[in-house]
LOROMI-973437 format. One record per residue (C-alpha): x, y, z; residue number from 1; residue in three letters. Coordinates in steps of 0.5 Angstrom, whole numbers. Example, Ala and Ser with C-alpha at 12.3 -4.5 7.8 and 13.67 -1.06 7.14 Angstrom:
[node [25 -9 16] 1 "Ala"];
[node [27 -2 14] 2 "Ser"];
***
This chain:
[node [0 0 0] 1 "Unk"];
[node [5 5 -3] 2 "Unk"];
[node [0 10 -5] 3 "Unk"];
[node [-3 16 -2] 4 "Unk"];
[node [-10 17 0] 5 "Unk"];
[node [-14 24 -1] 6 "Unk"];
[node [-15 29 5] 7 "Unk"];
[node [-21 28 9] 8 "Unk"];
[node [-23 35 6] 9 "Unk"];
[node [-23 32 -1] 10 "Unk"];
[node [-27 26 0] 11 "Unk"];
[node [-34 23 -1] 12 "Unk"];
[node [-35 18 5] 13 "Unk"];
[node [-40 13 6] 14 "Unk"];
[node [-42 11 13] 15 "Unk"];
[node [-47 6 14] 16 "Unk"];
[node [-50 5 21] 17 "Unk"];
[node [-49 13 21] 18 "Unk"];
[node [-56 14 26] 19 "Unk"];
[node [-53 13 33] 20 "Unk"];
[node [-46 11 36] 21 "Unk"];
[node [-40 10 33] 22 "Unk"];
[node [-43 12 26] 23 "Unk"];
[node [-46 18 28] 24 "Unk"];
[node [-39 21 31] 25 "Unk"];
[node [-35 19 25] 26 "Unk"];
[node [-40 23 21] 27 "Unk"];
[node [-40 29 25] 28 "Unk"];
[node [-33 28 26] 29 "Unk"];
[node [-32 28 18] 30 "Unk"];
[node [-37 34 17] 31 "Unk"];
[node [-32 38 21] 32 "Unk"];
[node [-27 36 17] 33 "Unk"];
[node [-30 38 11] 34 "Unk"];
[node [-32 31 8] 35 "Unk"];
[node [-38 30 3] 36 "Unk"];
[node [-42 25 7] 37 "Unk"];
[node [-47 20 5] 38 "Unk"];
[node [-51 17 11] 39 "Unk"];
[node [-54 10 11] 40 "Unk"];
[node [-58 7 16] 41 "Unk"];
[node [-65 4 17] 42 "Unk"];
[node [-67 10 22] 43 "Unk"];
[node [-70 15 16] 44 "Unk"];
[node [-72 21 21] 45 "Unk"];
[node [-65 21 25] 46 "Unk"];
[node [-61 21 18] 47 "Unk"];
[node [-66 27 16] 48 "Unk"];
[node [-64 31 22] 49 "Unk"];
[node [-57 29 21] 50 "Unk"];
[node [-56 31 14] 51 "Unk"];
[node [-60 38 16] 52 "Unk"];
[node [-55 39 22] 53 "Unk"];
[node [-49 38 18] 54 "Unk"];
[node [-52 42 12] 55 "Unk"];
[node [-54 48 17] 56 "Unk"];
[node [-47 48 19] 57 "Unk"];
[node [-44 49 12] 58 "Unk"];
[node [-43 42 10] 59 "Unk"];
[node [-45 37 5] 60 "Unk"];
[node [-49 31 6] 61 "Unk"];
[node [-54 26 3] 62 "Unk"];
[node [-58 20 7] 63 "Unk"];
[node [-60 14 4] 64 "Unk"];
[node [-65 10 8] 65 "Unk"];
[node [-62 2 7] 66 "Unk"];
[node [-62 -4 11] 67 "Unk"];
[node [-55 -7 9] 68 "Unk"];
[node [-57 -14 10] 69 "Unk"];
[node [-60 -13 3] 70 "Unk"];
[node [-56 -13 -3] 71 "Unk"];
[node [-60 -8 -7] 72 "Unk"];
[node [-61 -3 -2] 73 "Unk"];
[node [-53 -3 -1] 74 "Unk"];
[node [-53 -2 -9] 75 "Unk"];
[node [-58 4 -8] 76 "Unk"];
[node [-53 7 -3] 77 "Unk"];
[node [-47 7 -8] 78 "Unk"];
[node [-52 9 -14] 79 "Unk"];
[node [-54 16 -10] 80 "Unk"];
[node [-47 17 -8] 81 "Unk"];
[node [-45 17 -15] 82 "Unk"];
[node [-51 21 -17] 83 "Unk"];
[node [-50 26 -12] 84 "Unk"];
[node [-43 27 -12] 85 "Unk"];
[node [-40 23 -18] 86 "Unk"];
[node [-35 19 -14] 87 "Unk"];
[node [-34 15 -8] 88 "Unk"];
[node [-27 16 -4] 89 "Unk"];
[node [-28 12 2] 90 "Unk"];
[node [-33 7 5] 91 "Unk"];
[node [-34 6 12] 92 "Unk"];
[node [-38 -1 14] 93 "Unk"];
[node [-40 0 21] 94 "Unk"];
[node [-47 -2 21] 95 "Unk"];
[node [-48 -7 26] 96 "Unk"];
[node [-52 -10 32] 97 "Unk"];
[node [-52 -16 38] 98 "Unk"];
[node [-56 -21 42] 99 "Unk"];
[node [-55 -21 49] 100 "Unk"];
[node [-57 -28 51] 101 "Unk"];
[node [-54 -36 52] 102 "Unk"];
[node [-52 -39 45] 103 "Unk"];
[node [-57 -44 47] 104 "Unk"];
[node [-63 -40 48] 105 "Unk"];
[node [-63 -35 42] 106 "Unk"];
[node [-67 -37 36] 107 "Unk"];
[node [-64 -39 30] 108 "Unk"];
[node [-68 -33 27] 109 "Unk"];
[node [-65 -28 31] 110 "Unk"];
[node [-58 -31 30] 111 "Unk"];
[node [-59 -31 22] 112 "Unk"];
[node [-62 -24 22] 113 "Unk"];
[node [-56 -22 26] 114 "Unk"];
[node [-51 -25 21] 115 "Unk"];
[node [-55 -21 16] 116 "Unk"];
[node [-53 -15 18] 117 "Unk"];
[node [-46 -16 22] 118 "Unk"];
[node [-43 -20 16] 119 "Unk"];
[node [-47 -20 10] 120 "Unk"];
[node [-48 -12 11] 121 "Unk"];
[node [-40 -12 11] 122 "Unk"];
[node [-39 -17 5] 123 "Unk"];
[node [-45 -13 1] 124 "Unk"];
[node [-42 -6 2] 125 "Unk"];
[node [-35 -8 1] 126 "Unk"];
[node [-36 -11 -6] 127 "Unk"];
[node [-41 -6 -8] 128 "Unk"];
[node [-36 0 -6] 129 "Unk"];
[node [-30 -4 -9] 130 "Unk"];
[node [-31 -2 -17] 131 "Unk"];
[node [-32 5 -15] 132 "Unk"];
[node [-26 6 -10] 133 "Unk"];
[node [-21 2 -15] 134 "Unk"];
[node [-23 8 -20] 135 "Unk"];
[node [-18 13 -17] 136 "Unk"];
[node [-15 9 -11] 137 "Unk"];
[node [-19 10 -4] 138 "Unk"];
[node [-20 7 3] 139 "Unk"];
[node [-25 1 5] 140 "Unk"];
[node [-26 1 13] 141 "Unk"];
[node [-30 -5 16] 142 "Unk"];
[node [-31 -4 23] 143 "Unk"];
[node [-30 -11 27] 144 "Unk"];
[node [-29 -12 35] 145 "Unk"];
[node [-24 -14 40] 146 "Unk"];
[node [-29 -19 42] 147 "Unk"];
[node [-28 -23 35] 148 "Unk"];
[node [-25 -29 39] 149 "Unk"];
[node [-30 -30 44] 150 "Unk"];
[node [-35 -26 49] 151 "Unk"];
[node [-40 -30 53] 152 "Unk"];
[node [-47 -28 53] 153 "Unk"];
[node [-46 -25 46] 154 "Unk"];
[node [-44 -31 43] 155 "Unk"];
[node [-47 -30 36] 156 "Unk"];
[node [-44 -22 35] 157 "Unk"];
[node [-38 -25 37] 158 "Unk"];
[node [-38 -30 31] 159 "Unk"];
[node [-40 -25 27] 160 "Unk"];
[node [-34 -21 28] 161 "Unk"];
[node [-30 -26 28] 162 "Unk"];
[node [-32 -28 20] 163 "Unk"];
[node [-31 -20 19] 164 "Unk"];
[node [-24 -21 21] 165 "Unk"];
[node [-23 -27 16] 166 "Unk"];
[node [-27 -23 11] 167 "Unk"];
[node [-23 -17 11] 168 "Unk"];
[node [-16 -20 12] 169 "Unk"];
[node [-17 -24 6] 170 "Unk"];
[node [-20 -19 2] 171 "Unk"];
[node [-14 -14 3] 172 "Unk"];
[node [-9 -20 1] 173 "Unk"];
[node [-12 -21 -5] 174 "Unk"];
[node [-12 -13 -7] 175 "Unk"];
[node [-5 -13 -5] 176 "Unk"];
[node [-3 -18 -9] 177 "Unk"];
[node [-7 -16 -15] 178 "Unk"];
[node [-4 -9 -14] 179 "Unk"];
[node [-11 -6 -13] 180 "Unk"];
[node [-10 1 -10] 181 "Unk"];
[node [-16 0 -5] 182 "Unk"];
[node [-14 1 3] 183 "Unk"];
[node [-17 -4 7] 184 "Unk"];
[node [-17 -3 14] 185 "Unk"];
[node [-20 -7 20] 186 "Unk"];
[node [-22 -3 26] 187 "Unk"];
[node [-23 -7 33] 188 "Unk"];
[node [-26 -2 38] 189 "Unk"];
[node [-26 -5 45] 190 "Unk"];
[node [-32 -3 49] 191 "Unk"];
[node [-35 3 47] 192 "Unk"];
[node [-40 8 51] 193 "Unk"];
[node [-46 8 45] 194 "Unk"];
[node [-53 6 45] 195 "Unk"];
[node [-50 -1 43] 196 "Unk"];
[node [-53 -5 49] 197 "Unk"];
[node [-60 -1 48] 198 "Unk"];
[node [-61 -3 41] 199 "Unk"];
[node [-59 -10 42] 200 "Unk"];
[node [-64 -16 42] 201 "Unk"];
[node [-64 -18 49] 202 "Unk"];
[node [-65 -25 52] 203 "Unk"];
[node [-63 -24 59] 204 "Unk"];
[node [-67 -22 65] 205 "Unk"];
[node [-63 -15 66] 206 "Unk"];
[node [-62 -9 62] 207 "Unk"];
[node [-55 -11 58] 208 "Unk"];
[node [-49 -6 59] 209 "Unk"];
[node [-41 -6 56] 210 "Unk"];
[node [-36 -8 60] 211 "Unk"];
[node [-32 -3 64] 212 "Unk"];
[node [-27 0 62] 213 "Unk"];
[node [-31 4 56] 214 "Unk"];
[node [-28 9 51] 215 "Unk"];
[node [-31 15 48] 216 "Unk"];
[node [-34 14 41] 217 "Unk"];
[node [-30 20 38] 218 "Unk"];
[node [-24 16 39] 219 "Unk"];
[node [-26 10 35] 220 "Unk"];
[node [-29 16 30] 221 "Unk"];
[node [-22 19 30] 222 "Unk"];
[node [-19 12 28] 223 "Unk"];
[node [-24 11 23] 224 "Unk"];
[node [-22 18 19] 225 "Unk"];
[node [-15 17 20] 226 "Unk"];
[node [-15 10 16] 227 "Unk"];
[node [-20 14 11] 228 "Unk"];
[node [-14 19 10] 229 "Unk"];
[node [-8 14 11] 230 "Unk"];
[node [-7 7 9] 231 "Unk"];
[node [-7 2 15] 232 "Unk"];
[node [-8 -5 16] 233 "Unk"];
[node [-11 -7 23] 234 "Unk"];
[node [-13 -1 28] 235 "Unk"];
[node [-14 -3 35] 236 "Unk"];
[node [-18 3 38] 237 "Unk"];
[node [-17 3 46] 238 "Unk"];
[node [-12 0 50] 239 "Unk"];
[node [-16 -6 52] 240 "Unk"];
[node [-17 -8 45] 241 "Unk"];
[node [-10 -9 44] 242 "Unk"];
[node [-10 -14 50] 243 "Unk"];
[node [-16 -18 49] 244 "Unk"];
[node [-14 -19 42] 245 "Unk"];
[node [-7 -21 44] 246 "Unk"];
[node [-8 -26 50] 247 "Unk"];
[node [-12 -31 47] 248 "Unk"];
[node [-6 -33 43] 249 "Unk"];
[node [-1 -32 48] 250 "Unk"];
[node [-5 -35 54] 251 "Unk"];
[node [-12 -39 52] 252 "Unk"];
[node [-13 -41 59] 253 "Unk"];
[node [-12 -34 62] 254 "Unk"];
[node [-17 -31 56] 255 "Unk"];
[node [-22 -36 58] 256 "Unk"];
[node [-22 -34 65] 257 "Unk"];
[node [-22 -26 64] 258 "Unk"];
[node [-28 -27 58] 259 "Unk"];
[node [-32 -31 64] 260 "Unk"];
[node [-31 -26 68] 261 "Unk"];
[node [-35 -21 64] 262 "Unk"];
[node [-42 -25 64] 263 "Unk"];
[node [-43 -21 71] 264 "Unk"];
[node [-40 -14 68] 265 "Unk"];
[node [-45 -14 62] 266 "Unk"];
[node [-51 -13 66] 267 "Unk"];
[node [-55 -7 70] 268 "Unk"];
[node [-58 -9 76] 269 "Unk"];
[node [-65 -7 73] 270 "Unk"];
[node [-70 -11 69] 271 "Unk"];
[node [-69 -10 61] 272 "Unk"];
[node [-72 -4 58] 273 "Unk"];
[node [-73 -6 51] 274 "Unk"];
[node [-72 -13 50] 275 "Unk"];
[node [-73 -13 42] 276 "Unk"];
[node [-68 -8 41] 277 "Unk"];
[node [-67 -6 34] 278 "Unk"];
[node [-65 -13 31] 279 "Unk"];
[node [-71 -12 26] 280 "Unk"];
[node [-73 -5 27] 281 "Unk"];
[node [-70 2 27] 282 "Unk"];
[node [-67 4 33] 283 "Unk"];
[node [-68 12 32] 284 "Unk"];
[node [-64 13 38] 285 "Unk"];
[node [-60 19 35] 286 "Unk"];
[node [-54 19 40] 287 "Unk"];
[node [-47 18 40] 288 "Unk"];
[node [-47 16 47] 289 "Unk"];
[node [-50 11 51] 290 "Unk"];
[node [-54 12 58] 291 "Unk"];
[node [-53 16 62] 292 "Unk"];
[node [-53 21 61] 293 "Unk"];
[node [-59 21 55] 294 "Unk"];
[node [-59 28 54] 295 "Unk"];
[node [-52 29 52] 296 "Unk"];
[node [-51 33 46] 297 "Unk"];
[node [-47 30 40] 298 "Unk"];
[node [-41 34 38] 299 "Unk"];
[node [-34 33 34] 300 "Unk"];
[node [-28 33 38] 301 "Unk"];
[node [-24 39 40] 302 "Unk"];
[node [-18 37 35] 303 "Unk"];
[node [-22 33 30] 304 "Unk"];
[node [-17 29 26] 305 "Unk"];
[node [-14 31 19] 306 "Unk"];
***
């Protein structure tokens, strides 16, 4: 990967899952850096508000309501991007969700739905984006997870992110061997303070939460935008992501013990608020951060990435 990518201010960036959490933070930080944005998610009302907010601040963006688990929807994202801006310089496959519950208790229908979004959404986005990114060179950024090895109570989420890692690594190697000028990056965040648990399908008797310590979504957004402007291979967002991805290879027994301790750290001492989550319906959260506080106003970092 000895080629240069465009500065963010000269890029057209597609972001899936742009209506909350990491995707929303990436969109706001990207707009602050002058990028033209194509915002995609199932949450149409939230996307409309986000697009209008970006335009009111002097930015340029469009939005496309789409379910990334359906290839025709993803193709429409690319079509709208090219229709409005004429090209695509970077594509961020960020859309995803989770299921909290024991593997033997979760329905096959829910598991398949999760894979449609988390894995096939990345596959669809990557394959639809590639012909456009190849034209002048570009960046493909897939958001994985530090738990692509294993995490209890989110077994199928872990499996889907393991699949994302395998797919992304294989695709990168093939493109390098073929000398295709597309940078392929896997971003693996540690636990992040987003509405992610609120949007998850929940089989537990308690409200789910990410284990501590959690990092701020703006930190992951910065890593994503850095990869859009500078070729990267693998990016671990957060110190715990580096540790948690290394320990299973170095000390498998210790890794199992550590992950086992996460079972009780993934639950609040409160009953579920919305067990169905956003697995089948749009969440419309419109927040970068999780609870509390629900009233926090999303804003770009003080020193956004360049």
